[in-house]
C-alpha positions in Angstrom: -19.6 -15.1 -5.8 -17.5 -13.2 -3.3 -15.8 -11.3 -6.2 -19.2 -9.9 -7.2 -19.8 -8.4 -3.8 -16.4 -7.2 -2.6 -13.5 -5.6 -4.5 -10.7 -7.4 -2.7 -10.2 -10.3 -0.4 -9.5 -10.1 3.3 -6.5 -12.2 4.3 -6.7 -14.7 7.1 -3.8 -16.0 9.1 -3.8 -19.5 10.6 -4.3 -19.9 14.3 -0.8 -20.6 15.7 -1.4 -21.3 19.4 -3.5 -23.9 21.2 -5.7 -21.0 22.6 -6.2 -19.7 19.1 -7.3 -23.1 17.8 -9.6 -23.5 20.8 -11.2 -20.2 19.9 -11.7 -21.2 16.3 -13.4 -24.4 17.5 -15.6 -22.5 19.9 -16.7 -20.0 17.3 -17.7 -22.5 14.6 -19.5 -24.7 17.3 -21.4 -21.7 18.6 -25.2 -21.8 18.2 -26.4 -20.4 14.8 -22.9 -19.5 13.6 -22.6 -21.0 10.1 -19.7 -21.0 7.8 -20.4 -17.6 6.2 -21.1 -16.0 9.6 -17.9 -17.5 11.0 -15.7 -15.9 8.3 -17.5 -12.6 8.5 -17.1 -12.4 12.3 -13.4 -13.4 11.9 -12.9 -10.6 9.4 -14.7 -8.0 11.3 -13.2 -8.6 14.7 -9.7 -9.8 13.7 -9.5 -13.0 15.7 -11.8 -15.8 16.8 -11.5 -14.8 20.4 -12.5 -11.2 19.7 -15.5 -12.5 17.7 -16.5 -14.7 20.7 -16.3 -11.8 23.0 -18.5 -9.7 20.7 -21.1 -12.4 19.9 -23.4 -11.8 23.0 -23.6 -8.0 22.1 -24.2 -8.8 18.5 -27.0 -11.3 19.4 -28.5 -8.8 21.9 -28.6 -6.1 19.2 -30.3 -8.6 17.0 -33.0 -9.3 19.6 -31.5 -12.5 21.1 -30.8 -11.7 24.7 -28.8 -14.1 26.9 -26.9 -15.6 24.0 -23.9 -17.7 25.0 -21.1 -18.9 22.6 -20.0 -22.5 22.7 -18.6 -23.0 26.3 -14.8 -23.4 26.6 -15.3 -26.8 28.4 -17.3 -28.2 25.4 -14.5 -27.3 23.0 -11.8 -28.6 25.3 -13.7 -31.9 25.6 -13.8 -32.2 21.8 -10.1 -31.4 21.5 -9.4 -34.1 24.1 -11.5 -36.6 22.2 -9.6 -35.7 19.0 -6.2 -36.3 20.7 -7.4 -39.6 22.1 -8.4 -40.7 18.5 -5.2 -39.5 17.0 -6.9 -36.8 15.0 -5.5 -33.3 14.4 -7.2 -30.1 13.5 -6.6 -28.5 10.1 -7.8 -24.9 10.0 -8.6 -22.7 7.0 -5.3 -20.9 5.9 -3.1 -23.6 7.6 -0.3 -24.4 5.2 -1.7 -28.0 4.7 -5.3 -26.9 4.2 -6.0 -28.1 0.6 -5.9 -25.2 -1.9 -8.7 -26.6 -4.0 -11.0 -26.9 -1.1 -10.2 -23.4 0.1 -11.4 -22.0 -3.2 -15.0 -23.3 -3.0 -17.9 -21.0 -1.9 -18.3 -22.5 1.5 -15.0 -24.1 2.7 -15.0 -25.7 6.1 -13.3 -23.4 8.6 -11.7 -26.4 10.2 -11.6 -30.2 9.8 -10.5 -33.1 11.9 -7.9 -35.3 10.1 -7.1 -38.9 11.1 -4.2 -40.4 9.2 -1.7 -39.2 6.6 -2.3 -35.5 5.9 0.4 -35.6 3.3 -2.2 -37.0 0.9 -3.8 -33.6 0.8 -0.8 -32.2 -1.1 -1.2 -34.8 -4.0 -3.5 -34.6 -7.0 -6.9 -35.9 -6.1 -9.9 -37.4 -8.0 -13.2 -38.1 -6.4 -15.2 -41.3 -7.1 -18.8 -41.8 -6.0 -21.7 -44.1 -6.9 -24.5 -46.4 -5.9 -24.6 -48.1 -2.5 -26.4 -51.1 -4.0 -23.8 -51.3 -6.7 -23.7 -54.2 -9.3 -20.7 -56.5 -9.5 -19.8 -54.8 -12.8 -20.0 -51.4 -11.1 -17.7 -52.4 -8.2 -15.2 -54.0 -10.6 -15.1 -50.8 -12.7 -14.6 -48.7 -9.5 -11.7 -50.9 -8.4 -10.1 -50.9 -11.8 -10.3 -47.1 -12.1 -9.1 -46.5 -8.5 -6.1 -48.9 -8.9 -5.1 -47.4 -12.3 -5.3 -43.8 -11.1 -3.5 -44.7 -7.9 -0.4 -46.0 -9.7 -0.3 -42.7 -11.5 0.1 -40.9 -8.2 -3.5 -39.7 -7.9 -5.3 -39.9 -4.5 -8.8 -41.3 -4.6 -11.4 -39.4 -2.5 -14.8 -40.8 -1.6 -17.4 -40.9 1.1 -16.7 -44.3 2.9 -20.2 -45.5 2.0 -21.1 -49.0 1.0 -21.0 -50.0 -2.7 -18.9 -47.9 -5.1 -17.3 -45.8 -2.4 -16.0 -48.9 -0.5 -14.8 -50.5 -3.7 -12.8 -47.4 -4.6 -11.3 -47.0 -1.1 -10.3 -50.7 -1.0 -8.6 -50.5 -4.4 -6.7 -47.3 -3.5 -5.5 -48.3 0.0 -2.0 -49.1 -1.2 -1.6 -45.9 -3.2 -3.5 -43.3 -1.2 -7.2 -42.7 -0.4 -9.2 -40.2 1.6 -12.5 -40.9 3.2 -14.7 -37.8 3.9 -17.2 -38.5 6.6 -20.6 -37.1 7.4 -20.2 -37.8 11.1 -17.3 -37.5 13.5 -14.0 -38.5 12.0 -13.7 -41.4 14.3 -17.3 -42.6 14.0 -17.6 -45.7 11.8 -20.5 -45.4 9.3 -22.0 -47.6 8.0 -21.1 -50.2 10.6 -20.1 -52.7 7.9 -17.3 -50.4 6.9 -15.7 -50.2 10.4 -12.7 -52.3 9.4 -12.3 -50.3 6.1 -12.4 -47.1 8.1 -9.7 -48.3 10.4 -7.5 -49.3 7.5 -8.0 -45.8 5.9 -7.0 -44.2 9.2 -3.9 -46.3 9.3 -2.8 -46.2 5.6 -4.8 -43.2 4.2 -6.7 -40.3 5.6 -10.1 -39.7 7.2 -11.6 -36.2 7.2 -14.6 -34.5 8.8 -15.8 -31.0 9.6 -18.3 -32.4 12.1 -17.7 -32.6 15.9 -15.9 -35.6 17.3 -18.3 -38.3 18.2 -21.1 -36.9 16.1 -23.4 -39.6 14.7 -24.3 -38.6 11.1 -27.8 -37.4 10.4 -29.5 -37.2 7.0 -28.7 -33.5 6.7 -25.0 -34.1 7.2 -24.5 -36.1 3.9 -25.2 -33.2 1.4 -22.8 -31.0 3.5 -20.2 -33.8 3.3 -20.6 -34.2 -0.5 -19.3 -30.6 -1.2 -16.0 -31.5 0.5 -15.6 -34.7 -1.5 -15.9 -32.8 -4.8 -14.1 -29.7 -3.5 -11.0 -31.6 -2.7 -10.7 -33.1 -6.2 -9.7 -32.0 -9.7 -12.5 -34.2 -11.1 -15.4 -36.3 -10.1 -16.1 -39.8 -11.5 -19.6 -41.2 -11.0 -19.9 -45.0 -11.3 -23.6 -46.1 -11.2 -26.2 -43.6 -9.8 -29.9 -43.6 -9.7 -31.8 -40.6 -11.1 -32.3 -39.2 -7.7 -29.3 -40.0 -5.6 -26.6 -38.5 -3.3 -24.1 -39.1 -6.1 -25.9 -36.7 -8.3 -25.9 -34.1 -5.5 -22.2 -34.5 -5.4 -22.1 -34.1 -9.2 -24.0 -30.8 -8.9 -21.6 -29.6 -6.2 -18.7 -30.5 -8.5 -20.3 -28.6 -11.4 -20.8 -25.5 -9.2 -17.2 -25.8 -8.1 -15.9 -25.9 -11.7 -14.7 -29.5 -11.5 -14.6 -32.0 -14.4 -17.6 -34.4 -14.4 -17.0 -37.9 -15.7 -19.4 -40.8 -15.7 -19.4 -44.5 -16.5 -22.2 -45.4 -18.9 -24.6 -48.3 -18.1 -27.5 -50.2 -19.6 -30.5 -48.0 -20.3 -32.8 -50.5 -18.5 -30.7 -50.6 -15.3 -32.0 -48.0 -12.8 -28.5 -47.7 -11.3 -27.3 -46.4 -14.7 -29.9 -43.7 -15.1 -28.0 -41.0 -13.3 -24.7 -41.7 -15.1 -26.4 -41.8 -18.5 -28.2 -38.6 -17.8 -24.9 -36.9 -16.8 -23.3 -38.1 -20.1 -26.3 -36.8 -22.1 -25.9 -33.4 -20.4 -22.2 -33.1 -21.2 -20.2 -35.2 -18.7 -17.2 -37.1 -20.1 -17.9 -40.7 -20.9 -15.4 -43.0 -19.1 -14.4 -46.5 -20.3 -11.0 -46.8 -18.6 -8.2 -45.0 -16.8 -6.9 -43.5 -20.1 -10.3 -41.7 -20.6 -9.9 -40.1 -17.2 -6.3 -39.0 -17.8 -7.2 -37.6 -21.2 -10.2 -35.7 -19.7 -8.3 -34.0 -16.9 -5.3 -33.2 -19.2 -7.5 -31.7 -21.8 -10.1 -30.1 -19.5 -10.3 -26.8 -17.8 -7.5 -25.4 -15.7 -6.9 -27.0 -12.3 -9.0 -25.6 -9.4 -7.9 -22.1 -8.6 -5.3 -21.7 -5.9 -6.7 -20.8 -2.5 -6.7 -17.1 -1.9 -6.8 -17.8 1.8 -9.7 -15.6 2.4 -13.3 -16.4 3.4 -16.2 -16.1 1.0 -18.2 -12.9 1.5 -15.6 -11.3 3.8 -15.8 -7.5 3.9 -13.1 -5.9 1.8 -11.1 -4.2 4.5 -8.2 -5.0 6.8 -9.4 -6.7 9.9 -8.8 -4.8 13.2 -6.2 -6.2 15.5 -8.5 -6.0 18.6 -12.2 -6.2 19.2 -14.3 -3.0 19.1 -14.3 -1.3 22.5 -18.1 -1.1 22.9 -20.9 -3.5 22.3 -22.4 -3.4 18.8 -25.2 -0.8 18.6 -28.7 -1.6 17.6 -29.1 -1.7 13.8 -30.8 1.3 12.4 -34.1 0.5 10.6 -33.5 -3.2 11.3 -37.1 -4.0 11.3 -37.7 -2.6 7.8 -34.7 -4.2 6.2 -35.3 -7.5 8.0 -38.9 -7.6 6.7 -37.7 -6.9 3.1 -35.1 -9.7 3.4 -37.6 -12.2 4.7 -40.1 -11.2 2.1 -37.5 -12.1 -0.6 -36.7 -15.5 1.0 -38.8 -18.6 1.1 -38.2 -22.3 1.8 -36.4 -22.7 -1.5 -32.8 -21.4 -1.3 -31.8 -18.2 -3.0 -28.2 -17.1 -3.7 -27.0 -14.2 -1.5 -25.8 -12.2 -4.4 -29.2 -12.5 -6.1 -30.9 -11.4 -2.8 -28.7 -8.3 -2.7 -29.5 -7.5 -6.4 -33.2 -8.0 -5.7 -33.0 -5.7 -2.7 -31.0 -3.0 -4.6 -29.2 -2.2 -1.4 -25.4 -2.1 -0.9 -23.9 -5.4 0.3 -22.3 -3.7 3.2 -25.8 -2.7 4.5 -27.3 -6.2 3.9 -24.5 -8.3 5.4 -25.0 -7.2 9.1 -28.7 -7.8 8.8 -28.1 -11.3 7.4 -25.8 -12.1 10.3 -28.4 -10.9 12.8 -31.2 -12.9 11.2 -29.0 -16.0 11.3 -28.3 -15.6 14.9 -32.0 -15.1 15.6 -32.7 -18.4 13.8 -34.9 -16.7 11.2 -32.8 -17.6 8.2 -30.5 -20.5 7.4 -27.4 -20.7 5.2 -26.9 -23.6 2.9 -24.0 -24.9 0.9 -23.0 -22.7 -2.1 -23.8 -19.4 -0.5 -27.6 -20.0 -0.5 -30.1 -18.6 1.9 -33.6 -19.7 3.0 -36.2 -18.7 5.6 -36.1 -20.9 8.6 -39.8 -20.8 9.3 
C-alpha cells in the first residue's frame, strides 16, 4: 500500500546505542502512538529522540495540551525487566530483524526475543489450529511439524493449547518460535508454562508487547499478523468457522503467504474452517510432501525487507529535529471533519480514504497523525483506520 502513496521509500537505520534503543522504546510506548504514527514520526524527525522532543508540540497543535511521552523511567524499567528475563530487543532495520516480517503493512517497530534468535534467519512455516483439537488433529500437527523440522524449516505458532502446543512440542528438537500476545516472559495459558520455558531454552519466544503485559482479547489478533508475517506459508489444522485461526489465515492472505489446510469430516465443527479454506482455494494438505510441493511451486518467497516503514514520507529524514514547535494545522477543522465523516466503526484502508477525499496524501497524513494523538481515530492491522467514538 505504501507504494501507492509515495514514490520511494525512506531508509531507516537501526538504533546502535543503548540511548537510541531506549528512545525507540519510549516512542512506541507513548500514548496514542501506533505503528504507522511511530514510523511517520521517525521519518519526519530523523530519530526517535527528536520525535519524542517534538511530540508535545505536535499534540498541542492537534488540540491535546499537556501531552507527555512515555517517561524515561518507565522504559528503563521495561529494559531492566527484559534483562532479568534474558530477553533482548530486536528493532526494525536491525540486521537480524526478519526480512519477511519487515515487508508486511504494519511490522512491529521492535520485539522482545527470548531464546535463539538465529532461528529467525531460517525458512519458517506457521501452523495454527483449534484449541480444543481432536486427537487426530494433534497427531497431524505433530507429524507435519516433525517432518518439516527435519527438512530445516522452523515452525512458528502462537503457544496456545491444542494444535499450537502440539506443533511446538514436535518441533522443539529442530527449531520452533512461539509468538505471544502478552509479554515475552508471561506464560499463557498457564497450562503451557513448562512448554514456554522449553521454547525459551531450545527455541525462541517473541512479543511486541511490553514486558510483564498480561494478554487481553484485543492482543491476539495483533499477535496473529506476526505469526503469518514471519512465515513463507501458513498451515491450518482444524479450525471452526469463526476462529482466531481464520483471522491468521486472512492476515496471511493479505501478506501474500501460501495458505494450506488439512481437510476434515464435514460433520465436525472443528473442520468447518479448514474445509472452507480449501473450497476457497487453499492447498489441501495430507502430508509433509504436500507442504513442500506447495511452497516449491507457489508464489515467490516473501519480498525482502526494504528497511523502510509503511506510509513513510518520500524524502530524506532530517538529521536534527525542527528548531521550532510544529505550527497549528491550517484548516484543520475542515479536513478533520471530512476525514471523520468518511470513517466509521468499520475499518477503512488509508489509501481508500485518501482516494475518497481526493486530497494529496502529504496533506492528509499530518491530519491523521493529529487525530490519532487526539484519540479520535484508531489504526488497526493492515493499514486500516476507524473512528474511535
